[in-house]
C-alpha positions as CSV (number, residue, x, y, z in Angstrom):
1,V,-96.6,18.8,27.7
2,F,-96.5,20.7,30.8
3,N,-93.5,22.5,29.9
4,E,-94.8,23.4,26.7
5,L,-97.7,24.9,28.3
6,R,-95.5,26.7,31.1
7,L,-93.1,27.8,27.9
8,G,-96.2,28.7,25.9
9,K,-98.4,31.1,29.0
10,E,-101.2,28.1,28.4
11,L,-103.3,27.2,31.2
12,C,-101.0,28.9,33.7
13,D,-102.8,29.7,37.0
14,V,-100.0,31.2,39.2
15,V,-97.0,33.7,38.5
16,I,-93.9,33.9,40.3
17,S,-92.4,37.2,40.5
18,V,-88.9,37.5,41.7
19,D,-87.1,40.9,41.7
20,G,-89.5,42.1,38.9
21,V,-89.3,38.9,37.1
22,E,-92.0,37.1,36.4
23,F,-92.3,33.3,36.0
24,N,-95.7,31.6,34.5
25,A,-96.2,28.2,35.9
26,H,-98.7,25.8,37.2
27,K,-99.6,25.7,41.1
28,V,-100.2,21.8,40.8
29,I,-96.4,21.1,39.3
30,L,-94.8,23.5,41.4
31,C,-96.9,22.0,44.8
32,S,-95.6,18.5,43.3
33,C,-91.9,19.1,43.8
34,S,-91.8,21.4,47.0
35,N,-94.3,21.4,50.2
36,Y,-93.1,25.1,50.3
37,F,-95.7,26.1,47.2
38,R,-98.2,23.4,48.1
39,V,-98.5,25.8,51.9
40,L,-98.2,29.0,49.8
41,F,-100.7,28.4,47.6
42,N,-103.0,27.1,50.6
43,S,-101.9,29.5,53.4
44,G,-104.6,31.7,54.9
45,W,-104.0,34.7,53.0
46,S,-104.3,33.0,49.8
47,N,-107.2,32.7,47.9
48,A,-108.6,30.7,44.6
49,E,-108.2,33.8,42.4
50,R,-104.7,35.0,43.5
51,R,-102.4,34.4,40.3
52,V,-99.2,36.9,41.4
53,Y,-97.3,35.8,44.3
54,K,-94.0,37.9,44.9
55,I,-91.0,35.7,46.4
56,P,-88.1,37.3,48.5
57,G,-85.0,36.1,49.1
58,V,-83.9,34.5,46.0
59,S,-82.3,35.6,42.7
60,P,-84.6,35.1,39.4
61,D,-81.8,33.1,37.8
62,M,-82.3,30.3,41.2
63,M,-86.1,30.4,40.8
64,R,-85.6,30.0,37.3
65,L,-83.6,26.7,37.7
66,I,-85.9,25.8,40.5
67,I,-89.2,25.7,38.3
68,E,-87.7,24.5,35.1
69,Y,-86.5,21.3,37.4
70,A,-90.1,21.0,38.5
71,Y,-91.1,20.8,35.2
72,S,-88.4,18.5,33.2
73,G,-86.9,16.9,37.0
74,T,-83.6,18.0,35.9
75,A,-81.1,20.9,36.5
76,R,-78.3,22.1,35.2
77,V,-75.7,22.3,38.3
78,T,-72.4,24.0,37.9
79,A,-69.3,25.1,40.1
80,N,-71.0,29.0,39.3
81,N,-74.4,27.9,40.7
82,V,-74.1,25.2,43.2
83,E,-73.7,27.3,46.3
84,P,-76.9,30.0,45.5
85,L,-79.1,27.0,43.9
86,L,-78.5,24.7,47.3
87,I,-79.6,27.8,49.4
88,A,-82.5,28.8,47.1
89,A,-83.4,24.8,46.8
90,D,-82.9,24.3,50.9
91,Q,-85.5,27.9,51.3
92,F,-88.1,26.3,49.0
93,N,-87.6,22.4,50.3
94,V,-87.0,21.4,46.9
95,M,-85.2,18.3,48.0
96,G,-84.7,17.0,44.2
97,V,-82.8,19.8,43.5
98,V,-81.0,19.6,47.1
99,R,-79.5,16.2,46.0
100,L,-78.3,17.0,43.2
101,C,-76.2,20.1,44.1
102,C,-75.1,17.6,46.8
103,E,-74.1,15.2,44.0
104,F,-72.1,17.6,42.5
105,L,-70.6,18.9,45.5
106,K,-69.5,15.4,46.4
107,S,-68.0,15.2,42.6
108,Q,-66.1,18.3,43.2
109,L,-64.7,17.4,46.6
110,C,-61.0,17.8,46.4
111,S,-58.0,19.1,49.2
112,E,-58.5,22.7,48.8
113,N,-61.8,22.9,49.2
114,C,-63.1,20.2,51.4
115,V,-63.3,22.4,54.6
116,G,-65.2,25.2,52.7
117,I,-67.8,22.6,52.2
118,W,-68.2,21.1,55.5
119,K,-68.9,24.4,57.2
120,F,-71.4,25.0,54.2
121,T,-73.4,22.3,55.8
122,D,-73.1,23.5,59.2
123,H,-76.2,25.8,57.7
124,Y,-78.2,23.6,55.7
125,F,-79.6,20.0,56.2
126,C,-77.4,17.9,54.0
127,P,-76.7,14.6,56.3
128,E,-75.2,12.8,53.4
129,L,-73.2,15.5,51.8
130,R,-71.7,16.3,55.3
131,G,-70.8,12.7,55.9
132,A,-68.9,12.1,52.8
133,V,-66.8,15.4,53.0
134,F,-66.1,14.7,56.6
135,M,-64.8,11.1,55.4
136,F,-62.8,12.8,52.9
137,I,-61.1,15.2,54.9
138,L,-60.2,12.2,57.5
139,H,-59.0,9.5,54.5
140,H,-57.2,12.7,52.8
141,F,-56.0,14.6,56.1
142,E,-52.3,14.9,55.4
143,E,-53.0,16.4,51.8
144,V,-56.3,18.6,53.8
145,A,-54.3,20.2,56.4
146,K,-51.4,21.3,54.0
147,E,-53.5,22.2,51.2
148,S,-56.6,23.9,52.0
149,E,-56.7,27.6,53.3
150,E,-59.4,26.8,55.5
151,F,-58.4,24.4,57.4
152,L,-56.1,26.6,60.2
153,E,-59.6,28.4,60.2
154,L,-61.6,25.7,62.1
155,S,-62.6,25.8,65.4
156,V,-61.2,24.0,68.3
157,S,-64.0,21.8,68.4
158,D,-63.8,20.7,65.1
159,L,-60.3,20.3,64.9
160,K,-60.9,17.6,67.8
161,D,-63.8,15.8,66.2
162,I,-61.3,15.6,62.9
163,I,-58.3,14.3,64.9
164,E,-60.0,12.1,67.7
165,K,-61.6,9.7,64.9
166,D,-59.8,6.1,64.7
167,E,-61.2,6.8,61.1
168,L,-57.9,9.5,60.3
169,N,-55.8,8.4,57.8
170,V,-52.3,8.8,58.9
171,K,-49.2,6.8,58.6
172,E,-47.3,8.2,61.5
173,E,-48.9,10.2,64.3
174,A,-46.3,12.8,64.2
175,A,-48.4,14.3,61.4
176,V,-51.3,14.8,63.2
177,F,-49.1,16.3,66.0
178,E,-47.6,18.2,63.9
179,T,-50.6,19.5,62.4
180,V,-51.7,21.0,65.6
181,L,-48.9,23.0,66.4
182,R,-49.6,24.8,63.0
183,W,-53.2,25.4,63.8
184,I,-51.7,26.3,67.3
185,A,-49.8,28.8,65.5
186,H,-52.1,30.3,63.5
187,D,-53.4,32.3,66.3
188,P,-51.0,31.3,69.5
189,W,-52.4,33.4,72.0
190,S,-56.0,32.6,71.7
191,R,-55.2,28.9,71.2
192,R,-52.6,28.0,73.3
193,Q,-54.6,26.9,75.7
194,H,-56.1,24.3,73.6
195,A,-53.1,22.3,73.7
196,A,-53.7,19.4,76.0
197,V,-57.2,19.1,74.7
198,L,-56.3,18.5,71.1
199,L,-52.6,16.5,72.1
200,G,-54.9,14.2,74.3
201,K,-56.6,13.1,70.9
202,V,-53.2,12.4,69.1
203,R,-52.1,8.8,69.4
204,L,-48.6,9.5,71.4
205,A,-47.4,6.6,72.7
206,L,-47.4,5.0,69.1
207,M,-45.2,7.5,68.5
208,P,-41.4,6.8,67.5
209,P,-39.8,7.4,71.0
210,E,-36.7,9.1,69.8
211,Y,-39.4,11.7,68.0
212,F,-41.6,11.9,71.2
213,L,-38.4,12.6,73.3
214,N,-37.0,15.0,70.7
215,N,-40.2,17.0,69.6
216,V,-43.4,16.6,72.0
217,K,-42.2,16.3,75.2
218,T,-39.4,19.4,75.1
219,H,-41.9,21.9,72.7
220,D,-42.8,24.6,74.4
221,Y,-47.1,24.4,74.5
222,V,-46.5,21.1,76.2
223,R,-43.4,22.0,78.4
224,D,-45.5,25.2,79.9
225,N,-49.1,23.2,80.7
226,D,-49.6,20.9,83.8
227,E,-52.2,19.0,81.5
228,C,-50.0,18.2,79.0
229,R,-46.9,17.0,81.1
230,E,-49.6,14.3,82.3
231,L,-50.1,13.7,78.9
232,V,-46.6,13.3,78.8
233,I,-46.1,10.9,81.6
234,E,-49.0,8.7,80.8
235,A,-47.4,8.0,77.1
236,L,-44.0,7.5,78.4
237,L,-45.7,4.7,81.3
238,E,-47.8,3.1,77.9
239,M,-44.7,3.0,75.6
240,S,-42.6,1.3,78.2
241,H,-45.3,-1.0,78.7
242,I,-45.8,-2.0,75.0
243,N,-41.9,-2.2,74.9
244,T,-41.8,-4.5,77.9
245,H,-45.0,-6.5,77.1
246,G,-46.0,-5.9,73.7
247,P,-48.8,-4.1,72.2
248,P,-51.8,-4.4,74.3
249,S,-54.8,-6.0,73.0
250,L,-57.1,-3.4,71.4
251,E,-59.9,-3.8,73.5
252,S,-57.5,-3.0,76.6
253,S,-55.1,-0.3,75.2
254,S,-54.8,3.4,76.4
255,P,-56.4,6.3,73.9
256,L,-52.9,7.2,73.0
257,S,-51.9,3.7,71.8
258,R,-55.2,3.0,70.6
259,P,-54.3,1.8,66.5
260,R,-56.3,4.1,63.9
261,L,-58.2,2.3,61.2
262,P,-56.6,1.3,58.2
263,F,-57.7,3.4,54.7
264,A,-56.6,0.1,52.6
265,V,-57.2,-3.5,53.7
266,L,-55.5,-6.6,51.8
267,F,-58.5,-9.2,51.1
268,A,-56.6,-13.0,51.1
269,I,-59.3,-15.0,49.1
270,G,-59.7,-18.8,48.8
271,G,-56.4,-21.2,47.6
272,W,-55.5,-24.7,48.5
273,S,-55.5,-25.8,52.1
274,G,-55.4,-29.6,53.8
275,G,-55.4,-31.3,50.2
276,S,-58.5,-29.1,48.7
277,P,-59.9,-25.5,47.7
278,T,-60.8,-23.7,50.5
279,N,-63.3,-20.4,50.4
280,A,-62.1,-18.5,53.4
281,I,-61.7,-14.7,53.4
282,E,-59.4,-12.9,55.3
283,T,-58.5,-9.8,55.5
284,Y,-55.3,-7.7,57.0
285,D,-55.5,-5.2,59.4
286,A,-51.5,-3.3,58.9
287,R,-52.4,-0.7,61.7
288,A,-53.3,-3.4,64.2
289,D,-50.7,-6.3,62.8
290,R,-54.1,-8.6,62.9
291,W,-55.6,-10.9,60.6
292,V,-59.5,-11.2,60.4
293,T,-61.8,-13.9,59.4
294,V,-64.3,-12.2,57.0
295,M,-68.2,-13.6,58.0
296,G,-70.8,-13.2,55.3
297,E,-72.4,-15.8,52.8
298,Q,-70.3,-18.1,52.2
299,E,-69.3,-19.2,48.5
300,G,-67.9,-21.9,47.3
301,P,-64.5,-23.3,47.3
302,L,-62.0,-21.9,44.6
303,A,-58.2,-22.2,44.4
304,Y,-56.1,-21.2,41.1
305,H,-58.3,-18.4,40.6
306,S,-57.5,-14.3,40.5
307,A,-59.3,-11.8,42.3
308,V,-59.5,-8.2,41.7
309,Y,-61.1,-5.0,43.4
310,L,-63.1,-2.8,41.2
311,Q,-65.4,-0.1,42.0
312,G,-66.7,-1.7,45.4
313,F,-66.8,-5.0,44.2
314,V,-64.1,-7.8,44.6
315,Y,-64.0,-10.0,41.8
316,A,-63.2,-13.6,42.0
317,V,-62.1,-14.7,38.7
318,G,-61.9,-18.4,37.0
319,G,-60.0,-21.0,39.0
320,F,-60.6,-24.6,40.2
321,D,-63.4,-25.2,42.2
322,G,-62.3,-28.6,43.3
323,V,-64.0,-30.6,40.2
324,D,-63.2,-28.5,37.1
325,C,-61.4,-25.4,35.7
326,I,-64.1,-22.8,35.5
327,S,-64.8,-19.9,33.7
328,R,-67.6,-18.4,36.3
329,V,-66.5,-15.0,38.0
330,K,-68.7,-13.9,40.9
331,R,-67.9,-10.7,42.8
332,F,-68.4,-10.1,46.2
333,D,-70.4,-7.1,47.2
334,L,-68.6,-5.4,50.4
335,L,-71.1,-3.4,52.0
336,H,-73.5,-6.6,52.0
337,K,-71.5,-9.3,52.1
338,T,-73.1,-11.2,49.5
339,W,-71.8,-12.8,46.8
340,Q,-73.1,-12.3,43.3
341,E,-72.2,-14.3,39.7
342,V,-72.2,-11.7,36.4
343,A,-71.0,-12.7,33.2
344,P,-68.4,-16.0,32.8
345,M,-65.5,-15.3,30.4
346,H,-65.6,-16.8,27.2
347,S,-62.9,-19.9,28.2
348,K,-62.1,-22.1,30.9
349,R,-59.1,-19.9,33.0
350,C,-57.2,-22.3,36.0
351,Y,-54.2,-20.5,36.9
352,V,-55.4,-17.2,35.4
353,S,-54.2,-13.6,35.7
354,T,-55.8,-10.9,35.9
355,A,-55.1,-6.8,36.1
356,V,-57.6,-3.8,36.4
357,L,-57.3,-0.9,33.6
358,H,-59.5,2.2,33.0
359,S,-62.4,0.4,35.1
360,H,-61.7,-2.8,32.7
361,I,-60.8,-6.6,34.0
362,Y,-58.6,-8.1,32.1
363,A,-58.1,-11.8,32.4
364,M,-55.2,-13.5,30.6
365,G,-53.9,-17.4,30.0
366,G,-54.2,-19.7,32.4
367,L,-55.1,-23.6,31.8
368,D,-58.6,-24.7,30.2
369,G,-58.4,-28.0,31.1
370,H,-56.5,-29.4,28.2
371,V,-54.0,-26.3,27.5
372,R,-52.7,-23.5,28.4
373,L,-53.7,-20.1,27.1
374,S,-52.4,-17.2,25.0
375,T,-55.7,-15.6,24.8
376,A,-56.5,-12.7,26.7
377,E,-60.4,-11.1,27.2
378,R,-61.2,-8.0,28.8
379,Y,-64.5,-7.1,31.6
380,D,-66.7,-4.1,31.2
381,P,-68.6,-4.1,34.4
382,E,-70.9,-1.7,33.2
383,A,-72.3,-3.6,29.8
384,N,-71.6,-7.0,32.4
385,Q,-69.8,-8.5,28.5
386,W,-66.3,-9.9,28.6
387,T,-64.5,-9.5,25.0
388,L,-61.6,-10.9,23.6
389,I,-58.6,-9.4,23.2
390,A,-55.6,-9.5,21.4
391,P,-53.6,-12.7,22.2
392,M,-50.8,-12.6,24.0
393,H,-47.1,-13.5,22.4
394,E,-47.0,-16.9,24.3
395,Q,-49.3,-19.3,26.1
396,R,-49.1,-18.8,29.7
397,S,-50.5,-20.6,32.9
398,D,-49.6,-20.0,36.4
399,A,-48.4,-16.2,35.5
400,S,-48.5,-12.9,37.2
401,A,-49.9,-9.7,36.2
402,T,-50.3,-5.7,37.1
403,T,-50.9,-2.5,35.7
404,L,-48.5,0.2,35.7
405,Q,-48.7,3.5,33.4
406,D,-51.7,2.7,31.6
407,K,-50.1,-0.5,30.8
408,V,-50.8,-4.2,31.4
409,Y,-47.7,-6.2,32.4
410,I,-47.2,-10.1,32.3
411,C,-44.5,-12.1,33.6
412,G,-43.4,-15.5,33.7
413,G,-45.6,-18.6,33.7
414,F,-46.0,-21.9,32.6
415,N,-46.2,-23.0,28.7
416,G,-46.6,-26.7,29.6
417,T,-43.4,-27.7,28.5
418,E,-41.5,-24.9,30.6
419,C,-41.0,-22.3,33.2
420,L,-41.3,-18.8,31.6
421,F,-38.8,-15.9,32.4
422,T,-40.2,-13.9,29.2
423,A,-42.7,-11.0,30.1
424,E,-45.0,-9.1,28.0
425,A,-46.6,-5.7,27.8
426,Y,-50.5,-4.8,26.7
427,N,-51.3,-1.5,25.1
428,A,-55.2,-1.0,25.6
429,T,-55.1,1.8,22.9
430,T,-53.6,0.0,19.9
431,N,-54.6,-3.9,21.6
432,Q,-51.5,-4.7,21.0
433,W,-49.0,-6.9,23.2
434,S,-45.2,-6.2,23.0
435,F,-42.5,-8.5,24.8
436,I,-40.4,-6.5,27.4
437,A,-37.0,-7.3,28.7
438,P,-37.1,-10.9,30.2
439,M,-36.8,-11.2,33.7
440,G,-33.1,-12.6,35.3
441,S,-35.3,-16.2,36.7
442,R,-37.8,-18.4,35.0
443,R,-40.5,-17.7,37.2
444,S,-44.0,-20.0,37.2
445,G,-46.4,-19.3,40.6
446,V,-44.8,-16.1,40.6
447,G,-46.2,-12.8,42.2
448,V,-45.9,-9.5,40.1
449,I,-47.2,-6.0,41.3
450,A,-46.9,-2.3,40.5
451,C,-45.0,-0.7,43.2
452,G,-43.9,3.0,43.1
453,S,-42.9,3.4,39.5
454,E,-41.6,0.1,38.9
455,V,-43.2,-3.5,38.2
456,Y,-42.4,-6.2,40.7
457,A,-41.8,-10.0,40.2
458,V,-41.2,-12.2,43.4
459,G,-40.7,-15.5,44.0
460,G,-42.0,-18.2,41.9
461,F,-41.0,-21.7,40.8
462,N,-38.1,-21.9,38.0
463,G,-38.4,-25.5,37.3
464,F,-36.2,-26.7,39.9
465,S,-37.1,-25.3,43.2
466,R,-39.1,-22.4,44.6
467,L,-37.4,-19.2,44.8
468,R,-36.9,-16.3,47.6
469,S,-35.6,-14.0,44.9
470,A,-37.1,-10.6,43.4
471,E,-36.6,-8.3,41.1
472,A,-37.9,-4.9,39.8
473,Y,-38.7,-3.7,36.1
474,N,-38.4,-0.2,35.2
475,P,-39.9,0.4,31.6
476,Q,-38.4,3.5,30.9
477,D,-35.1,1.9,30.5
478,D,-36.7,-1.3,29.8
479,A,-34.4,-2.9,32.3
480,W,-34.8,-5.4,35.6
481,R,-32.8,-5.2,38.6
482,P,-32.1,-7.4,41.3
483,L,-34.2,-7.0,44.6
484,P,-33.3,-8.4,48.0
485,D,-34.3,-11.9,48.8
486,M,-37.0,-13.0,50.6
487,L,-37.0,-14.6,54.1
488,T,-38.8,-17.4,53.2
489,P,-39.1,-19.0,49.4
490,R,-42.5,-19.5,48.0
491,S,-44.5,-19.9,44.7
492,N,-48.1,-19.5,44.3
493,F,-48.8,-17.1,46.6
494,G,-50.5,-13.6,47.5
495,I,-49.1,-10.1,46.8
496,G,-50.3,-7.0,47.2
497,V,-49.3,-2.9,48.0
498,V,-50.8,-1.2,51.5
499,E,-49.4,1.5,52.5
500,E,-45.8,1.3,50.2
501,L,-45.5,-1.8,51.5
502,L,-45.8,-5.1,49.6
503,F,-46.4,-7.8,51.0
504,V,-46.4,-11.6,50.1
505,V,-48.9,-14.1,51.7
506,G,-48.9,-17.6,52.1
507,G,-48.0,-20.0,49.3
508,F,-46.2,-23.2,48.6
509,N,-42.6,-23.1,50.0
510,G,-41.0,-26.0,48.4
511,S,-42.4,-28.7,50.9
512,T,-45.7,-27.6,52.3
513,T,-48.3,-24.7,51.9
514,T,-47.9,-21.7,54.5
515,F,-50.1,-19.0,56.6
516,N,-46.4,-17.5,56.5
517,V,-46.9,-13.6,55.5
518,E,-43.7,-10.9,55.0
519,C,-43.4,-7.6,53.5
520,Y,-40.8,-5.7,51.8
521,N,-40.4,-2.1,52.6
522,K,-38.4,-0.2,50.0
523,C,-37.1,2.4,51.8
524,A,-35.3,0.2,54.2
525,D,-34.7,-2.3,51.3
526,D,-35.5,-5.4,53.5
527,W,-38.2,-7.9,54.1
528,Y,-39.9,-8.4,57.3
529,D,-42.0,-11.0,59.0
530,I,-45.4,-9.9,59.8
531,R,-48.5,-11.9,61.8
532,D,-49.4,-15.3,60.5
533,M,-52.7,-15.8,58.6
534,G,-55.2,-18.1,60.3
535,V,-55.2,-20.8,57.4
536,N,-52.1,-22.7,55.9
537,R,-52.7,-21.9,51.9
538,S,-51.1,-21.5,48.7
539,A,-53.3,-20.7,45.2
540,L,-54.8,-18.3,47.3
541,S,-55.2,-14.7,45.6
542,C,-54.9,-11.1,47.2
543,C,-56.2,-7.8,46.7
544,V,-56.3,-4.5,48.1
545,V,-59.4,-2.6,49.0
546,P,-59.4,1.2,49.7
547,G,-61.6,3.7,51.4
548,L,-64.2,1.2,52.6
549,S,-67.4,3.6,54.2
550,N,-67.9,0.2,56.4
551,I,-64.2,-0.7,56.9
552,A,-64.6,-1.1,60.8
553,E,-66.5,-4.6,59.8
554,Y,-63.1,-6.0,58.0
555,V,-60.6,-4.9,60.8
556,A,-59.7,-6.0,64.1
557,Q,-62.0,-4.4,66.8
558,R,-61.2,-1.1,68.6
559,D,-63.9,-1.9,70.9
């Protein structure tokens, strides 16, 4: 109504004049969205009869958008107007428009523009945007350092603030060192003096010794600087200590050897332990090689379920609660550490397989307490609703699933009679399942995960024994190839990929449940033992959670 009155110039009691362009409006409406206008209309140099106010320092286009926002509560923010609109909204204290602009800028963040947006927030009060952009820079540091033209223009203070943070996401400290070199080389005469300040923020003692000796110790910027040489000596002493005594405790580690926080953590949820289901949740901190027990709202024990991560929540789907196979689905709020029940599946599903595709959760097969299932369903978190999709070609419980290149893949399992070597792929566009090439081994209790451009099938039970073997499927060739054997045979274990390493967690080794964990390094084409979990368990489920804002609550403490 008020906007119609404004457009018809009815009952208007003020005219805002900007560069000769006049906007008719109502004082009460403008005051409702901005204290600036309230002060303007009530200031000592104003009076009740005054109608025209000339406003300097803003364009007519921006004033039009602000006035339209005052009446409609919305504003059309675009890449072309977001910067001048935010400046104008900040000038006139229209916080609603400031928030809209900040949300738009957050949605547009990329490696090329994030540094420019971060520097833009130096001049305007946008704390949430500034924090979000800074975390984006930390999480995408290597890409930003290479792709942002503005990165090399950062001040020494800004660069120091970035590279000193535990949240800096780098796999190797060499990437930080080489970025410092590039920054100095951009203006060596004025920047070389800052080498020691910046080098002191690099975790030098975490570098491979050969790289450190050949690339850091001998570099001109280091060799010709007394403070840098002292850092080299300190780093070498710390490396020697680590080589002799192993990594120091996180509490006593030197700033040069303190592990950074991981970008992603591996969650291990529930399982079968000590003859019954457990509610234990542990996370694996790959940078510190530590398992951490997650404390929070306790959920009931659960085994033979499946866990997936989607949009800020970890979902626990189906399973066995110690009494019965269940259709129940709960999700864990990672910020508040609380559980919430969501819509149940259409069927009870123990030994269920799940995957995430296009922001939907797929649940397939399983045991309903009586028969093995071929049915499958899809969960829409926005609608909180499960929908049945086309059934699989085979009944499958104790299979495992993943997504790759817009398809859901499910492999192996048990059909009630025999362990399966068959595998299927689901096309969500056509709602059709298709058989793919069968695996080389029958695998029930298998772990299936996408790694690179392939689907890996690891371990399991072939009807006679637990397996150490693994194989990889190439969709282009529709063929499987063998992988190196695991160090330990296992079925019903957790599986996940973190920082291009494939982790297998716990499980049953043929005689007992285990807390043993190992990882496969694709580059080395080999398996390695890593730190054991705290809880001995099989029938658990793992998922990987990236980019948590409260990551420090789920990893080994650095302080």
